[in-house]
N, C-alpha and C positions, 0 to 999 in steps of 0.2 A: 479619542475614538468615539464614534457616534453610537447611540443606543439602537437596538434592533429596529424599533418602530420607525426610525427616521431614515433608515438606509434605502437607497435607491436601487431598484432591481435592474440589472443590465441584461437584456435578452440576448441570446445567442442567435441572432436573426439569420446568420449566414449558414447555420447548420440545418439540414433537413431532419425530419423525424426519422430516427433509425428504426429499421424493421427488426423485429424480434420474433421470428416464427409467425408472422402475421399480425403481431401486436406492435404498438408504437411505444417507445420509452419516453417520448415527449421531450420538450426543451428543458435544458438546464439553465439556471439563472445565477449569476454571481450575486452574492448577498452584500458585497462591499465593493466600492470602486478600486480599492487597493488591498494590499496584504493585511492579514490579521495578526501575523507574526513576521517580524523582519530582523535582519542582523542587528546586533547591538554591541556597543563597546569595542574594546581592543583585545578581548580575551578569547574565551572558548567558543563564543557565538558571533565572532566578528565578521566572518566571511559569508556564512550562509545559515539560515534556519529554514528547513524544508522537510518534505516527505514525512508527514505526521501520522501517528496512530491516535485514535480517540476512543474513549469509553466513558460510560456513566459511572460516577463514584460519589457517594455522599450527596446526591442531588445536584451535582455539577458535572459539566463535561470536562474530563481530564484529557489533556493532550501530551503525548510524548513525541517530541520532534527531534529530528537530526540537526545537530548544531555543529558547525565546522569552523575551526580557527584558521588563521591565515597561513598555517603550515599544511593545511589540508587534512588535519586529523579531526575525526568526528566523535561526538559524544551525544548522549541523550539528555535533552532539556525537558523540564516539566512545566506545564502551564495549565490553568483551570479557568473556567468561565461559567457564568450562570445563564447567559443568553446565547452562547455559541459564537459570538462575534468579538466581544471585549475579553481578552485573556490577561490574567495576572501570572507572571513567571516567577519561579524560584530563582534565587541568585546563583545557585550552583547546579551543575548537572547531577542527575540521579544515577547515571551509569557512564563510567569512563573506561577507556581501554586499560586492561591490566594483564591479560593472558597473552601468550605467544601468538595466538591466532587473531588477536586484536591490535597488537602494538604496531605503530607506524601509521596505519590507515584509520583504525578505530572501529566504532560501533555505528552501524548505518541502518536506515530504513526499517523502522519497527512496525510490527503488527501486533495487536492485542486481542486476546480472547479470555473469557473467564469460565472456569468450571468449578462449581462449588464455591468455596471461599478463596480460591487461588487464581491469580492472574498469570497467564502464560504469554510471554513476550518472545516472539521470533524476531531475529535481527540478523544482519549480515556482519560477520566479523572479518575485517580486512587488515592484513598485515603487510600490505604492499607487494605480496607475492600471490596469495590466494584470497579469494572472497568465498566464504563458507557460511552456510545457514546454521545459526546457533539458537539456543533457547535459554531463557532465564525465567524465574518464577518469583512471585511476590504476593504478600497479603495486603499491601497498602499502596502499591504503585510507586513507592519511594525507595524502599530497601529491597534489593534484588539479590537472588542467589543464582549463580550461573549453573546451568545443567550441561554445558559444553556444546560441541559441534554435533548437530543431529543429522546433517547430510553433508559429508565431507566432499571437498572438491576432487574432481578427476577420478571418482570411484563409482559413478552411477552406471546404469544399464545403457541408456542412450546419451545421458548428459555426461560428457567427457571433460568438462571444464569446471567453471565456477558454479556454485549454487547460491541462490538468493530467494528473498520474497516468499516467506512461508505464510500462506493464508489458510488457517486451520478452520475446518467446518465446525461450527459451534455446538454440535451435538453428535452423539454416536450414531452411526448407520451400520446396520448388520453387525453390531457388536464391536465395531472398530472406530477409532478416530481417523479422520482423513484430512489431508493437507495438500493444497495446490502450491506449487513452487516454480521457480525459474531455474532452468538448467541451460548450459551451453552445449549445443550439439556439435558433431564432428565438422560440420560446415561453418562453424564459428557464429552461427545465428543463435539467438536466445529464445527458447520456447518454453511452453508451460508443461510441467510434469505433475504427477500425482504420487503421493505416498500414503501409507497407512501405519497405524500404531495401536498397540493395546494399552500403552501406559503414557503416551505423549512425550516420551523421552527417547525411545528406540523406534526408528522408522525404516520401512521397507518399501521398495518400488514394485508395483505389480505389473508394469508395462515395459515393453522394450522400445517404445516410441513415445513421443510427446502426447499427452492427453488432449492438448489444444495446440496444433501446429501453426506455424506462420503461414500466411497466404500471399504468394507473390502477386505484386501489382495492387495490393490493398494497403490500407492504413497500418496494417500489422504485418507487413512483409518481412521485417527484420527482427522485431522484438515482440514477444507475447508474454507479458508479465502479470501475475496476479496482483490485484489491488488490495482492498480491505478484506478481512474475513467475510465469507459469503453469508447470505441470508437463506435459511431453510424454510420453505413453504410447504404446503400440502403436496404439491406436485413436482417441485423443482428445488435445486440448489442454484441460487442466483448469485453470480459472481461478477463484480465490476473488474475489468482488467485494463492494463495500459499497453497500448500497441505503438510501435514505432515503424515508420517506413524506411526505405533505403537511404533517405537523407537524414534519418534520425530525428524527425519531427514526431513528438509524442502526443497521441490523442487517446481518447477513452472509449472502450467498447464494453459490451455486456454479453455474457454467455450464461446459458441455462443448462445445467446438468440434471440427469435423472435423480429424483428424490431417493430412489431405492438403489441406484447404482451410480456412485459419483464419478465413474469412469466414462459414462455414456453422455455425449453431448446431445441435447434436445434442439437447441437453436443458438444462433450467434448473430450479433449485429453485423450487417453488411457495410454500414457507414458509421462513423464515430458519433457519439452523443455529446462530446465535449472536445474542444481544441484550443490551442493557444491563440490569443487575440490581443490582449492588453500588452502595453510596453514592458511590464514586469514579468510577463510570461514568455515574451519573445526575445528578451534580452536579459542576460544574467551570467552565472557561471557556465551554464549550458543552455544555449538559446533554444527557443521554440519547444518548450516542454511544459505540459500540464501532466502531473503524475499523481493520480488519486490513490491515497493510502489509508484514509480514515473515513468511516461511515457511521452515522448514528441516526436513529429515528427519534424525532422530537416534535410534539404538538402536531402530529399527523403528517409530517413531511420528513423526507430524508435530507440530511446535510452531509455533503461530501467534502472532506478536507484534502487538500492537494498541495504538492510542491510546484512552484512556478519558477521555471528556468534554473532549478537547483540553487535557489537563493531565498525564496520567500514561501510563506504558507498562505493559501487562499481558501475560501469556502464558497461552495456553490450548492444551490438547492435544486432538486429535480425529482422527477418521477422515476420509480423503479417498479414497473409492472411485475407483479408476482404471479 
């Protein structure tokens, strides 16, 4: 693996600057020509290593990534890096399926946020029947305590199927914690919802419709799914999200919500800021997918970590106008 200073930046020349309420989000650039984490060995991470969460811990970037074995069961692997490119992995997963809501399919697609001295991990528990949004907590990112299913499948207000992708706003607003999530609507499309909590464990939905609906004819016509936990600025809640069109090509968009009302959309990209291009993004377990799930700010720039074709982890650097 090459050091950061020697890496060649690959521009996304085919993508226009995406408009964001009159602002441009700029071009995103891949920081490595290939994946930074790839499938390994014949065991628990043999088939895929993808869809990572990242966070700063002890002066390093810690990544929790979804690792899939050849039977299709997912676990969470742990890797860390000093430069954001070269990662050292633990030999064993830090979270493996144990409960009835995880057995069979496993533990998928983590997001990480920290409050006080506790890390909160949202993930999808999949038992081959239902996919449901779950929560676990930790003090060290290695030892985890399950808090259970926080948004059960088929029991929402507008989301009548599976629940996934919990992106928790990293500070309280109006005395509440807020979370954007993915729900399946009655028309079988996957759209973005919002929920609130007073304790991070019990969540309620305030809306009877998606907070960010799909848009027919756009890059997000079929799926609108939260990416990493959002960034809170003076004026807005800035959320990177993953959109899929009717052919299930996954690209990246950005939405800005009101800083004082997380239910109110201020602006949304009309065109994607990032799209699958390389061979390892267009071919894999699921072709034509870039799925951003981790975000970190380091040395004055944002690093976005993403799954490529449901098989690899990549990293891209880009602007995120606040």
